[in-house]
N, C-alpha and C positions, 0 to 999 in steps of 0.2 A: 504494500500500500504506500509506503514512503517513496519508493522509486518513481512511480508516475508523477507524484507531486514534485519531487526534485527535478525531474526532466521538464515538467511544465514551467517551473520557476526558472530553470536555466534557459529555456527557449525564450521566455518572456524577457529575461535580462539581456540576452544576446540581441533580440530584435529591437529593443529600445536603444541599445548602445550602437547599433549599426545604422541608425538614422543619420542621413547626411547633414552636416552642419556647414553653412556657408560662412566662412570667416573672411572678413575683410583684412587685408594686410595693413594693420595700424602702423607698423614700423615705417611703411612707405608713406602713409598719410601724415605722420608726425615725425619728421626727420630728427634723429638724435635722441629719441625717447629712451633707448637702451643706455646710451652714455649719460643722459641726464639722471636716470634712476640709479645708475652705478655711482654717480657723483653724490647723490643724496645718501646712499648707503655709506660712502666714505665720510662725508661731512658730518653725519649724525652719529658716527661711531657705533653702529648697531650691527648685530650679527647677521641679520637678514630680514627680508620681508617679501611678501607676495603682492602682486598687482593684477587686477582683473578689470577690464573695460567691458561694460555691457551696453549694448545698443539694441533697442527693440526686443528686449528679453532674450537676446543672444549674446553669448560671450564672444567678443571679437578679438580680444587680446588677453592673454594670461601668461605670466612669467614670474618665476621666483628669482630673487637676487640674494646673494650672500652665501652663507655656509649652512649646510644641512646639519652638520655635526660640529660642535665647537672644539672637540678634542683633536 
């Protein structure tokens, strides 16, 4: 009984994750965004941060800056 439920859940997950997302290249629209955000990281003396830009309920830019592990 658990196997069909697991397969159904797996197929639903795969189908939702396979939907095409149209991503606009924000890096081309905002020249120097990566270097600007890297400079913020350096100036603020922080380990890292993540940035996401959402337009019309769609993530059009997401990127992490800094270190994942401080060690």
